[in-house]
N, C-alpha and C positions, 0 to 999 in steps of 0.2 A: 338097275334104279332096284339096288339094295336096297332103299331106306326111304322114311321120305324125308323130299328136301325139305328149307326153310322154306322156296318162295318158291308158285309154281306162277309162272306166266303164263297166259292166256291168246295165242294168235302170232305171227312171225313178221308181223304188217311190219309199220312204220313206228308203231306206240308201243308194241312186244317185241322189235329190237334192241327200240330203242334203249328202253325197260332194258333188258337183257344184258348190252353192253355197256351201262350204268355200274348200274352191282354189281356185275362179271371185271373191273376192271381197276389196278391198282388202287388205293392207297389205308388212310386211318376206319380203324374199326374199333365203336366201344365195345363198341360187341365181339364175337367169336365172323366173323366173316360169311355171310347164309348161301345155303347153295340151290340153282340155282335150274329148274326144269325151265325149257318154253316145249307151251304144246304148240306140235303149227297140225293143221284143217289137212288131211290125206285128200292125195293126187283126184281129181275129182270136183264138182262144182260149188260148194264149200272156200275151195282153193281159190281166190283172187288173181285176174291175171296181170300182166304189166301194167304197170300207170307211172301217171307220170305225177311226180308233187314237186311245185311250186311255191317259192317262205321272201322272207327280204332281209338284211340283218347289214347292220356294222360295222365295215372293215369287213378280214378274212374271216373264214368261223370252218370248224371242225368237219361240215363234210364238201371244203371246198375240193379234193380231193378225185369224189366218188362225179358233182356236178358236167352234167352235157352241156351248160350256157350258163351265160351270165351277163349279164346291160350293166350300167349307166344311165343309161336312159330309158324313160320312159311315156308314151305314144296312148294318150287315147285322140281319137277321133271322132268328133259330132255326126248326126244326123243328116248336116247342113255341108261335114264333108271338109271342115277348117279343123287341121289335129291342135291336138294339145301336149305341145316336148316338157318334159319335165328333168332334167338333169339330177340323177341324188343323191351327189356329193360325193361323200364318204359309203355312201348307200352299197347294195348292190339288191338287185331282182335276179336271183335263181333259181335255176332249174334240175331238177336230181332226176331223172330214171328211175325206180319202185328198182325193177331186177335188178340193176347196178351197185343200189344200198347194201338189201338183204344178202345180194352175193358174202359185198363184202366183212356185213358182221356177222350171215351165218360162218367164214371163214375164222376172223375172231376168235370168232364163240367156241367156236373148237379146240384151238389152241390154250385156249382160258380153262377148257376141259368142261364148262355151261353144257349139258347134255338138253335136245329133242326131239321129243316123239312128236313122233307125226297120232298127232286122237283127235278122231271127228269129238267138238267136246258138250252135248247134250245137253248140260245143267249142273248149277253151282250151287255149296250148300254149304253154309256153318255148321261144324260139329263141334265134340269140345276137344277147346286145343285149338283149333283152328277152322282150318272147309277145303273140304272136297270137290276135284272136279271128274264126273258120270260122263263116261264118254263110250268110244267105240274104237278100234285102231282098224286099215287096213282091211284086214284077216275078217275083220266080222267083229269080234272077241269083245268082248264089252271093258275095258278099264275105268279102275277107280283110282288115279291120284288124288291123299291129299296133303296138308300143304300151313303152315305155320300163317299164309299170309297170301292168300290171289285174286292176281292181278290180271281185271280182263279186258279184256278188249273187242271184242266181238260187238256189231251194233246192239244197239235193243230196237224190239222191235212186244212190241206195236212200243213209239218214242211216249215219253212221258207228257201228259195232259197239255193243250197247247191255247190258245186265240188265235195265234196264225199258223197257218204253215204252211210253205212252195216248196216248191222244187226246186235245183242248182242242177237241171241237168243239159246233156255234151256231149258232142262228137268229135271226135280229132282224125284228119285226116293227119301222112307223114309222108310230107309234096318233095320232091326234084322235078326241076328242072335241068330242059339239058341247057340254057345260057341263065347269067346271070339276070336273077327276077328279087332279089329283095335283097332291104339292107340290114349286118347283121349289130350291125350302130343299137338301137333301141328294139326292144324290147311293145308291141302296140297292144297294149294291156285291153283297149277294149274298140271297138268301132261298129260305130252306129247305124253305118249304111247297111243295112240292115231289115224290113218290112219289123215294123211293130207291134205287140198280138195288145186287144185292150186294155191289161193290167196284166203287172208287171213289164220283163224286158227282157230281148236279146239283142245277143251281139259275135264278133269275129275275133280271135283272137290271133293270136300270131308272132310264135315266140324260132326265128329263124338263129339257127344255125351257121351261115355260110350264105353268099350269093347265092346259089345254087338249094337251099337244101332247110323248111319253114317244116312249123308245124302250127296246120294253122281251123284250130275249131272254133266250132257255133253252139253259143250254148244260147237257153232260157230260161229266164224264173218263172215260173207260173206250174197249175194248179196238179196242172197231169204232165206227164210227156207225149213224145207225136211219137208216131209211124216210123218205125227204121227211117225209111224210101224217104221221110223228110229231113231228116237228119243231110242221109245224100244230094237229095238233092240243092238244100241255103246253103250247100257246102259249093257243090257245085255249080252254082249263080254267084255265093264269091267271087272264086277264083277265078271262074271267067270277065263277071263285069264288072266290080271290086277288084282287085288285083292285076287284071289284063293277062291274064296268062294263056298265057300259046300253048303249049304241048306242054302237060306233063306226066311221072311218075306219080301217087297215091304204091308209098313204100312201105306204110303199115295201118291202125289205124287205135284211136281212142276209144271207151264211149264212160260214164259214168253218169252217176242219178246221187243226188245231195238237200238232205235234209234241210229245211231251211228254217226256224223253227221256235219263237222263244218259248218251248220247252224248259221245266226246270231238272235240269239231269243232278242227279245223286252223287256222293259220294267221296259215299259207299252205298254195297246190297247188304250187309252184313256186317256183324263182329269184323268181321276177317278179308272181309268182297270188295276191293276194287273197284272197280272202274277208272281204267283207264282209255286219253284219244280220245273220241271224237266220241263215246259212246260212258265220257266223262267229263267231257264239253266242252271238247279237247275245233270245235268248229265252231266261228265264227261265224252264228247267223245271216249277218247282211252282208259279206263273202259267201261262207266258203268255204278260204284259208282253212290251213287243219295243222301243219305239219310244225313251223314254229314252237305253236301253244303243246300242241307234244312233246318241242323240245323244253317247253323252261316247266311242263307238270312231271314231267319226269327224270330231270336234276334236281324237282325239293323229293317228288319221293328217297330216289334215291340220296339226299342230305339227313333225311329225316330218317329215316335209316340205321344214314351210318354213325347216329347218334342215337345213335339208343331209343329211337322212337316210334307211334304209329306213325305209320306213312302214308298218309291221308293228305295231301299237297292240295293247298290255296284250290279257287274256283278259276276256270282261267283265264276268264276275265269276272271283272266287273262289276258290281252295280250298277252302273251311273254306265257304259261302255250297252250294256245288258236295252235299258231299260231304248236309249239309244235306233238300236234294234230294233225293239221288239214296231216304236215306232214308226219305222222303217219300214218292216217287210205291211206291216199292218196295212198302210202309205201305198204301194205298190200294188201291193193286189185285191183291195177298193180300186185302185186307176182310180184314189186321186189327184195323184203325180206319174210327170211325165221322170220315170223310169232312167229315161238316156238323157234330159235337157239335165237334171240334178244330176251326176254319175258326170258329165262333162264339164255342166260349171263351177264340177269341183275340182276336179285335178287342173281346173281353170284360172283358174284364183286361191289358190289354199300354196302356201308351199309346201313340199315333195318334201323334205325329211318329217315334218309339220301329220301329215295325210298317211305319214309309213307310218309316224305311229300313231295315232289317232288306229289307224285300223291293227295296230294293235294293242288297242283300248290302255295307251299309255299317257295320252293327255293329263293336260291337270285341265282342273274346272275353268279357268280363262278362257284353254283353249277352248274346249271343248263347247265354252258360251258363243268366241268373236263363229267358227266355224261353223254353228246354230243360223248366227245369222244367214249364213250364207243359202240357208235351204229355203225355200218354199215358204211362206210362218202362212197363210194361213191351212192347206192341208196340214201339214204335222201339229196342226195345232187343236185340227176337228180328230183330227186322228188325238192325241192325247187326250183330249176329251171320253171320246169312245172308249178306250182303250180298259175303266175303270169297272165298264157297262158292260162284255165280252163273257162269254160265261168261258171258262179252261175243258177242251172239250177230248178224248182221246180219239187217234184220225187211223184209221187200217195201213 
C-alpha cells in the first residue's frame, strides 16, 4: 500500500466483504472510484470460525450460487406437537455457509485489485480529512491506516445502554445418518418440543440438506449462556427422543451468542467513522437475523458514495419495528408471555409472505396492527406501559 486509500473496511465477515464487493464492482461514479482496503483479523482468537447465515428473499438472489440449501416451506411445531406448515410462494428461506461466501468474495476482490491486510485493529479515531485505524499486524508490529472513510464491523463492546437485554445462544450439530431420517422439503424453523425456561424460550432448529444430512441446533433466548455440556445434552435428547434418530454421526459443530437488545446503535462514530453490520444495528432484536439487513445497509452505502454523498446508511429497521421488538423482548424477559405459544400462534395464523415482511420490518401500519391483535393483549399492554418507566443502562 503506497498511499492512503479512500476507504478502509475493518472486518472480513458478512458486512465487511459485502461492502467491499459492492464498492469495487463496475458501475458509474459521480467522483473517481475509491481505492478500498479491507483489514481482516490476523490468525488467532479474533478470527471468527465458519458459521451459518440464514435469510429469506423473494425470487432468485445474488448469493444463490453459493447456497448450501434453500426451502420453499417452513414448519413451526408447538409444544403440543402440532406442526404449522407455511408455503412461501415466491419467497425462499436460504442458508449460506460463511467459509464459502468469504472464499468467493476474496477471490473476486483479488481479481478487482482490492487490497486486503491482516491487522488486528485496536482503535479507530477521526483525524483531519478522514479517520485512521490503529492496530498491529501478525508479527506484532504497529500499523496505522488512514482513509477518507472508515467502515467498522467489529462488535460493539459494551453494547449501548438498553432497558432489556437477552442473549440468543445456540449450538448446532451437523448430523449424518446411515438411513433416511429427514424431510428436505421444509426447514424446521422452530420446534418447541423442548423444555422451556422460566423466562425467554428454547427451541430446536433443523435444516435438512438431504434425507440423511441436516443441521440440528438447540437455541435459547435467556439472560445468560449455558455450560457447554448443557447444549450437547439438549441436542442429544432432541435427536434421540424427538427426532427418533438411531445411529448418527456428528460431522461438525457450530455455536454462537447473539445479543437481543433494545439498544440504540449509532449510525456514525465520528465524522468519518461508520459502523456497519451488527455494530450498525443490522441484527433484528426479536429474531437475531442479520444477513439480509447487511445487504440493504451495504447497498445504501455503496449508492451514496457513488452519488458523491456522505455514506451514512438509513437505520436497518424503522422506529415502529424496533418499538414492537422492545415490547416483545421485555415481555419474554419478565416471563409475562409464553414465548413458545406466541411464535407458534403467529405462524399458524399469519400468511407466510406477510410474516416474512414483518420480520424484515417492511409491513405497513395496518398490517402491524392486525398482527398485533394476534398477540397476547394483556401481557403486551402491561409491558408497553412499563417500558417508558425503565432506565437504560450499560451492561457487561
